[in-house]
CHARMM-style PDB file with segment names, atoms N, HN, CA, C and O in Angstrom:
ATOM      1  N   MET     1       0.954  -1.097  -0.159  1.00  0.00      PROA
ATOM      2  CA  MET     1      -0.078   0.091   0.094  1.00  0.00      PROA
ATOM      3  C   MET     1       0.777   1.174   0.023  1.00  0.00      PROA
ATOM      4  O   MET     1       1.724   1.274   0.804  1.00  0.00      PROA
ATOM      5  N   GLY     2       0.508   2.120  -0.958  1.00  0.00      PROA
ATOM      6  HN  GLY     2      -0.261   2.039  -1.592  1.00  0.00      PROA
ATOM      7  CA  GLY     2       1.347   3.103  -0.603  1.00  0.00      PROA
ATOM      8  C   GLY     2       0.818   4.248   0.187  1.00  0.00      PROA
ATOM      9  O   GLY     2      -0.290   4.171   0.719  1.00  0.00      PROA
ATOM     10  N   TYR     3       1.561   5.299   0.283  1.00  0.00      PROA
ATOM     11  HN  TYR     3       2.460   5.362  -0.149  1.00  0.00      PROA
ATOM     12  CA  TYR     3       1.501   6.280   1.134  1.00  0.00      PROA
ATOM     13  C   TYR     3       1.233   7.971   0.522  1.00  0.00      PROA
ATOM     14  O   TYR     3       1.920   8.492  -0.357  1.00  0.00      PROA
ATOM     15  N   PHE     4       0.245   8.528   1.126  1.00  0.00      PROA
ATOM     16  HN  PHE     4      -0.314   8.106   1.839  1.00  0.00      PROA
ATOM     17  CA  PHE     4      -0.105   9.875   0.526  1.00  0.00      PROA
ATOM     18  C   PHE     4       0.110  10.959   1.652  1.00  0.00      PROA
ATOM     19  O   PHE     4      -0.690  10.896   2.585  1.00  0.00      PROA
ATOM     20  N   PRO     5       1.120  11.992   1.704  1.00  0.00      PROA
ATOM     21  CA  PRO     5       1.595  12.601   2.604  1.00  0.00      PROA
ATOM     22  C   PRO     5       0.335  13.826   2.852  1.00  0.00      PROA
ATOM     23  O   PRO     5      -0.013  14.634   1.992  1.00  0.00      PROA
ATOM     24  N   MET     6      -0.091  13.749   3.910  1.00  0.00      PROA
ATOM     25  HN  MET     6       0.191  13.092   4.610  1.00  0.00      PROA
ATOM     26  CA  MET     6      -0.992  15.119   4.498  1.00  0.00      PROA
ATOM     27  C   MET     6      -0.615  15.279   5.753  1.00  0.00      PROA
ATOM     28  O   MET     6       0.187  14.644   6.437  1.00  0.00      PROA
ATOM     29  N   THR     7      -1.569  16.599   6.083  1.00  0.00      PROA
ATOM     30  HN  THR     7      -2.221  17.115   5.527  1.00  0.00      PROA
ATOM     31  CA  THR     7      -1.553  17.292   7.550  1.00  0.00      PROA
ATOM     32  C   THR     7      -2.473  16.093   8.219  1.00  0.00      PROA
ATOM     33  O   THR     7      -3.088  15.344   7.460  1.00  0.00      PROA
ATOM     34  N   LYS     8      -2.556  15.929   9.580  1.00  0.00      PROA
ATOM     35  HN  LYS     8      -2.057  16.537  10.197  1.00  0.00      PROA
ATOM     36  CA  LYS     8      -3.461  15.278  10.614  1.00  0.00      PROA
ATOM     37  C   LYS     8      -4.927  15.924  10.307  1.00  0.00      PROA
ATOM     38  O   LYS     8      -6.001  15.327  10.389  1.00  0.00      PROA
ATOM     39  N   SER     9      -4.713  17.336   9.919  1.00  0.00      PROA
ATOM     40  HN  SER     9      -3.841  17.821   9.852  1.00  0.00      PROA
ATOM     41  CA  SER     9      -6.166  17.822  10.017  1.00  0.00      PROA
ATOM     42  C   SER     9      -6.852  17.631   9.078  1.00  0.00      PROA
ATOM     43  O   SER     9      -8.080  17.568   9.130  1.00  0.00      PROA
ATOM     44  N   ALA    10      -5.807  17.444   7.536  1.00  0.00      PROA
ATOM     45  HN  ALA    10      -4.809  17.496   7.494  1.00  0.00      PROA
ATOM     46  CA  ALA    10      -6.263  17.549   6.195  1.00  0.00      PROA
ATOM     47  C   ALA    10      -7.231  16.117   6.130  1.00  0.00      PROA
ATOM     48  O   ALA    10      -8.306  15.949   5.555  1.00  0.00      PROA
ATOM     49  N   ALA    11      -6.378  15.120   6.984  1.00  0.00      PROA
ATOM     50  HN  ALA    11      -5.504  15.256   7.451  1.00  0.00      PROA
ATOM     51  CA  ALA    11      -6.820  13.530   6.995  1.00  0.00      PROA
ATOM     52  C   ALA    11      -8.078  13.465   7.624  1.00  0.00      PROA
ATOM     53  O   ALA    11      -9.018  12.819   7.160  1.00  0.00      PROA
ATOM     54  N   VAL    12      -8.130  14.233   8.856  1.00  0.00      PROA
ATOM     55  HN  VAL    12      -7.367  14.758   9.233  1.00  0.00      PROA
ATOM     56  CA  VAL    12      -9.451  14.213   9.849  1.00  0.00      PROA
ATOM     57  C   VAL    12     -10.367  14.902   8.928  1.00  0.00      PROA
ATOM     58  O   VAL    12     -11.451  14.345   8.756  1.00  0.00      PROA
ATOM     59  N   ALA    13     -10.174  15.870   8.377  1.00  0.00      PROA
ATOM     60  HN  ALA    13      -9.293  16.322   8.516  1.00  0.00      PROA
ATOM     61  CA  ALA    13     -11.400  16.326   7.295  1.00  0.00      PROA
ATOM     62  C   ALA    13     -11.958  15.505   6.506  1.00  0.00      PROA
ATOM     63  O   ALA    13     -13.174  15.409   6.339  1.00  0.00      PROA
ATOM     64  N   LEU    14     -11.022  14.794   5.915  1.00  0.00      PROA
ATOM     65  HN  LEU    14     -10.035  14.873   6.051  1.00  0.00      PROA
ATOM     66  CA  LEU    14     -11.313  13.783   4.589  1.00  0.00      PROA
ATOM     67  C   LEU    14     -12.494  12.680   5.527  1.00  0.00      PROA
ATOM     68  O   LEU    14     -13.638  12.442   5.140  1.00  0.00      PROA
ATOM     69  N   LEU    15     -11.925  12.178   6.686  1.00  0.00      PROA
ATOM     70  HN  LEU    15     -10.996  12.371   7.001  1.00  0.00      PROA
ATOM     71  CA  LEU    15     -12.556  11.063   7.432  1.00  0.00      PROA
ATOM     72  C   LEU    15     -13.865  11.829   7.642  1.00  0.00      PROA
ATOM     73  O   LEU    15     -14.907  11.211   7.430  1.00  0.00      PROA
ATOM     74  N   THR    16     -13.921  12.985   7.998  1.00  0.00      PROA
ATOM     75  HN  THR    16     -13.074  13.487   8.171  1.00  0.00      PROA
ATOM     76  CA  THR    16     -15.305  13.573   8.719  1.00  0.00      PROA
ATOM     77  C   THR    16     -16.291  13.545   7.576  1.00  0.00      PROA
ATOM     78  O   THR    16     -17.436  13.118   7.721  1.00  0.00      PROA
ATOM     79  N   ALA    17     -15.640  14.184   6.007  1.00  0.00      PROA
ATOM     80  HN  ALA    17     -14.709  14.531   5.889  1.00  0.00      PROA
ATOM     81  CA  ALA    17     -16.466  14.455   5.262  1.00  0.00      PROA
ATOM     82  C   ALA    17     -17.133  13.117   4.686  1.00  0.00      PROA
ATOM     83  O   ALA    17     -18.337  12.891   4.563  1.00  0.00      PROA
ATOM     84  N   TYR    18     -16.004  12.247   4.348  1.00  0.00      PROA
ATOM     85  HN  TYR    18     -15.026  12.430   4.449  1.00  0.00      PROA
ATOM     86  CA  TYR    18     -16.113  10.822   3.655  1.00  0.00      PROA
ATOM     87  C   TYR    18     -16.914   9.743   4.714  1.00  0.00      PROA
ATOM     88  O   TYR    18     -17.850   9.025   4.360  1.00  0.00      PROA
ATOM     89  N   GLY    19     -16.467   9.779   5.785  1.00  0.00      PROA
ATOM     90  HN  GLY    19     -15.708  10.362   6.073  1.00  0.00      PROA
ATOM     91  CA  GLY    19     -16.487   8.598   6.970  1.00  0.00      PROA
ATOM     92  C   GLY    19     -17.404   7.813   6.797  1.00  0.00      PROA
ATOM     93  O   GLY    19     -17.105   6.620   6.849  1.00  0.00      PROA
ATOM     94  N   ARG    20     -19.026   8.234   6.497  1.00  0.00      PROA
ATOM     95  HN  ARG    20     -19.269   9.203   6.455  1.00  0.00      PROA
ATOM     96  CA  ARG    20     -20.067   7.739   6.437  1.00  0.00      PROA
ATOM     97  C   ARG    20     -19.993   6.440   5.181  1.00  0.00      PROA
ATOM     98  O   ARG    20     -20.468   5.306   5.139  1.00  0.00      PROA
ATOM     99  N   GLU    21     -19.336   7.072   4.438  1.00  0.00      PROA
ATOM    100  HN  GLU    21     -18.950   7.994   4.472  1.00  0.00      PROA
ATOM    101  CA  GLU    21     -19.460   6.632   3.064  1.00  0.00      PROA
ATOM    102  C   GLU    21     -18.228   5.145   3.133  1.00  0.00      PROA
ATOM    103  O   GLU    21     -18.534   4.000   2.801  1.00  0.00      PROA
ATOM    104  N   ILE    22     -17.214   5.466   3.510  1.00  0.00      PROA
ATOM    105  HN  ILE    22     -16.965   6.396   3.779  1.00  0.00      PROA
ATOM    106  CA  ILE    22     -16.277   4.666   4.065  1.00  0.00      PROA
ATOM    107  C   ILE    22     -16.358   3.777   4.953  1.00  0.00      PROA
ATOM    108  O   ILE    22     -15.708   2.735   4.872  1.00  0.00      PROA
ATOM    109  N   GLU    23     -17.101   4.025   5.861  1.00  0.00      PROA
ATOM    110  HN  GLU    23     -17.628   4.872   5.927  1.00  0.00      PROA
ATOM    111  CA  GLU    23     -17.941   3.059   6.699  1.00  0.00      PROA
ATOM    112  C   GLU    23     -19.149   2.088   6.155  1.00  0.00      PROA
ATOM    113  O   GLU    23     -19.215   0.875   6.350  1.00  0.00      PROA
ATOM    114  N   THR    24     -19.897   2.730   5.577  1.00  0.00      PROA
ATOM    115  HN  THR    24     -19.843   3.716   5.418  1.00  0.00      PROA
ATOM    116  CA  THR    24     -20.621   1.617   4.961  1.00  0.00      PROA
ATOM    117  C   THR    24     -19.623   0.837   3.677  1.00  0.00      PROA
ATOM    118  O   THR    24     -20.019  -0.210   3.165  1.00  0.00      PROA
ATOM    119  N   ALA    25     -18.769   1.259   3.400  1.00  0.00      PROA
ATOM    120  HN  ALA    25     -18.447   2.110   3.817  1.00  0.00      PROA
ATOM    121  CA  ALA    25     -17.934   0.440   2.200  1.00  0.00      PROA
ATOM    122  C   ALA    25     -16.939  -0.720   3.076  1.00  0.00      PROA
ATOM    123  O   ALA    25     -16.748  -1.857   2.644  1.00  0.00      PROA
ATOM    124  N   SER    26     -16.547  -0.373   3.948  1.00  0.00      PROA
ATOM    125  HN  SER    26     -16.702   0.550   4.298  1.00  0.00      PROA
ATOM    126  CA  SER    26     -15.696  -0.983   4.734  1.00  0.00      PROA
ATOM    127  C   SER    26     -16.002  -1.640   6.056  1.00  0.00      PROA
ATOM    128  O   SER    26     -17.094  -1.232   6.452  1.00  0.00      PROA
ATOM    129  N   GLU    27     -15.363  -2.650   7.031  1.00  0.00      PROA
ATOM    130  HN  GLU    27     -14.476  -2.982   6.710  1.00  0.00      PROA
ATOM    131  CA  GLU    27     -15.248  -2.923   8.060  1.00  0.00      PROA
ATOM    132  C   GLU    27     -15.304  -1.775   9.189  1.00  0.00      PROA
ATOM    133  O   GLU    27     -14.989  -0.655   8.787  1.00  0.00      PROA
ATOM    134  N   GLN    28     -15.580  -1.869  10.242  1.00  0.00      PROA
ATOM    135  HN  GLN    28     -15.835  -2.779  10.568  1.00  0.00      PROA
ATOM    136  CA  GLN    28     -15.311  -1.040  11.495  1.00  0.00      PROA
ATOM    137  C   GLN    28     -13.800  -1.092  11.647  1.00  0.00      PROA
ATOM    138  O   GLN    28     -12.951  -0.234  11.889  1.00  0.00      PROA
ATOM    139  N   SER    29     -13.767  -2.274  11.443  1.00  0.00      PROA
ATOM    140  HN  SER    29     -14.456  -2.971  11.246  1.00  0.00      PROA
ATOM    141  CA  SER    29     -11.992  -2.750  12.404  1.00  0.00      PROA
ATOM    142  C   SER    29     -11.152  -1.829  11.415  1.00  0.00      PROA
ATOM    143  O   SER    29     -10.221  -1.180  11.893  1.00  0.00      PROA
ATOM    144  N   VAL    30     -11.500  -1.723   9.772  1.00  0.00      PROA
ATOM    145  HN  VAL    30     -12.256  -2.250   9.383  1.00  0.00      PROA
ATOM    146  CA  VAL    30     -10.735  -0.894   8.703  1.00  0.00      PROA
ATOM    147  C   VAL    30     -10.819   0.530   9.442  1.00  0.00      PROA
ATOM    148  O   VAL    30      -9.712   0.896   9.838  1.00  0.00      PROA
ATOM    149  N   ILE    31     -11.717   1.292   9.681  1.00  0.00      PROA
ATOM    150  HN  ILE    31     -12.616   0.995   9.360  1.00  0.00      PROA
ATOM    151  CA  ILE    31     -11.815   2.453  10.043  1.00  0.00      PROA
ATOM    152  C   ILE    31     -11.073   2.811  11.234  1.00  0.00      PROA
ATOM    153  O   ILE    31     -10.485   3.892  11.216  1.00  0.00      PROA
ATOM    154  N   THR    32     -10.982   1.855  12.590  1.00  0.00      PROA
ATOM    155  HN  THR    32     -11.460   0.977  12.605  1.00  0.00      PROA
ATOM    156  CA  THR    32     -10.369   1.896  13.560  1.00  0.00      PROA
ATOM    157  C   THR    32      -9.033   2.197  13.288  1.00  0.00      PROA
ATOM    158  O   THR    32      -8.436   3.223  13.611  1.00  0.00      PROA
ATOM    159  N   ALA    33      -8.439   0.862  12.436  1.00  0.00      PROA
ATOM    160  HN  ALA    33      -8.924   0.028  12.173  1.00  0.00      PROA
ATOM    161  CA  ALA    33      -6.810   1.251  11.844  1.00  0.00      PROA
ATOM    162  C   ALA    33      -6.667   2.592  11.371  1.00  0.00      PROA
ATOM    163  O   ALA    33      -5.625   3.164  11.689  1.00  0.00      PROA
ATOM    164  N   ILE    34      -7.380   3.121  10.778  1.00  0.00      PROA
ATOM    165  HN  ILE    34      -8.226   2.656  10.520  1.00  0.00      PROA
ATOM    166  CA  ILE    34      -7.008   4.432   9.945  1.00  0.00      PROA
ATOM    167  C   ILE    34      -7.039   5.417  10.919  1.00  0.00      PROA
ATOM    168  O   ILE    34      -6.165   6.282  10.975  1.00  0.00      PROA
ATOM    169  N   ILE    35      -8.186   5.347  11.870  1.00  0.00      PROA
ATOM    170  HN  ILE    35      -8.896   4.644  11.825  1.00  0.00      PROA
ATOM    171  CA  ILE    35      -7.855   6.790  12.860  1.00  0.00      PROA
ATOM    172  C   ILE    35      -6.800   6.452  13.776  1.00  0.00      PROA
ATOM    173  O   ILE    35      -6.073   7.349  14.205  1.00  0.00      PROA
ATOM    174  N   ASN    36      -6.615   5.091  14.169  1.00  0.00      PROA
ATOM    175  HN  ASN    36      -7.205   4.362  13.820  1.00  0.00      PROA
ATOM    176  CA  ASN    36      -5.069   4.956  15.388  1.00  0.00      PROA
ATOM    177  C   ASN    36      -3.954   5.298  14.214  1.00  0.00      PROA
ATOM    178  O   ASN    36      -3.017   6.046  14.496  1.00  0.00      PROA
ATOM    179  N   LYS    37      -4.059   4.828  13.117  1.00  0.00      PROA
ATOM    180  HN  LYS    37      -4.821   4.221  12.888  1.00  0.00      PROA
ATOM    181  CA  LYS    37      -2.597   5.208  12.262  1.00  0.00      PROA
ATOM    182  C   LYS    37      -2.446   6.575  12.251  1.00  0.00      PROA
ATOM    183  O   LYS    37      -1.338   7.108  12.201  1.00  0.00      PROA
ATOM    184  N   LEU    38      -3.862   7.396  12.311  1.00  0.00      PROA
ATOM    185  HN  LEU    38      -4.763   6.963  12.353  1.00  0.00      PROA
ATOM    186  CA  LEU    38      -3.487   9.008  11.810  1.00  0.00      PROA
ATOM    187  C   LEU    38      -3.171   9.498  13.606  1.00  0.00      PROA
ATOM    188  O   LEU    38      -2.497  10.515  13.770  1.00  0.00      PROA
ATOM    189  N   GLU    39      -3.604   8.852  14.672  1.00  0.00      PROA
ATOM    190  HN  GLU    39      -4.152   8.026  14.538  1.00  0.00      PROA
ATOM    191  CA  GLU    39      -3.473   9.257  15.865  1.00  0.00      PROA
ATOM    192  C   GLU    39      -1.774   9.173  16.135  1.00  0.00      PROA
ATOM    193  O   GLU    39      -1.221  10.159  16.622  1.00  0.00      PROA
ATOM    194  N   ASP    40      -1.195   8.279  15.887  1.00  0.00      PROA
ATOM    195  HN  ASP    40      -1.645   7.478  15.492  1.00  0.00      PROA
ATOM    196  CA  ASP    40       0.102   7.959  15.622  1.00  0.00      PROA
ATOM    197  C   ASP    40       1.131   8.801  15.299  1.00  0.00      PROA
ATOM    198  OT1 ASP    40       2.256   8.348  15.087  1.00  0.00      PROA
TER     199      ASP     40
END
């Protein structure tokens, strides 16, 4: 998997804007892993 550098605030904004669509398409564990990675 590749990486796309961005600020944490930009990543949080994307998850906020598209979180519902991502959650619908993915398992909750994937969302949790993304959030945990962003918090790191």
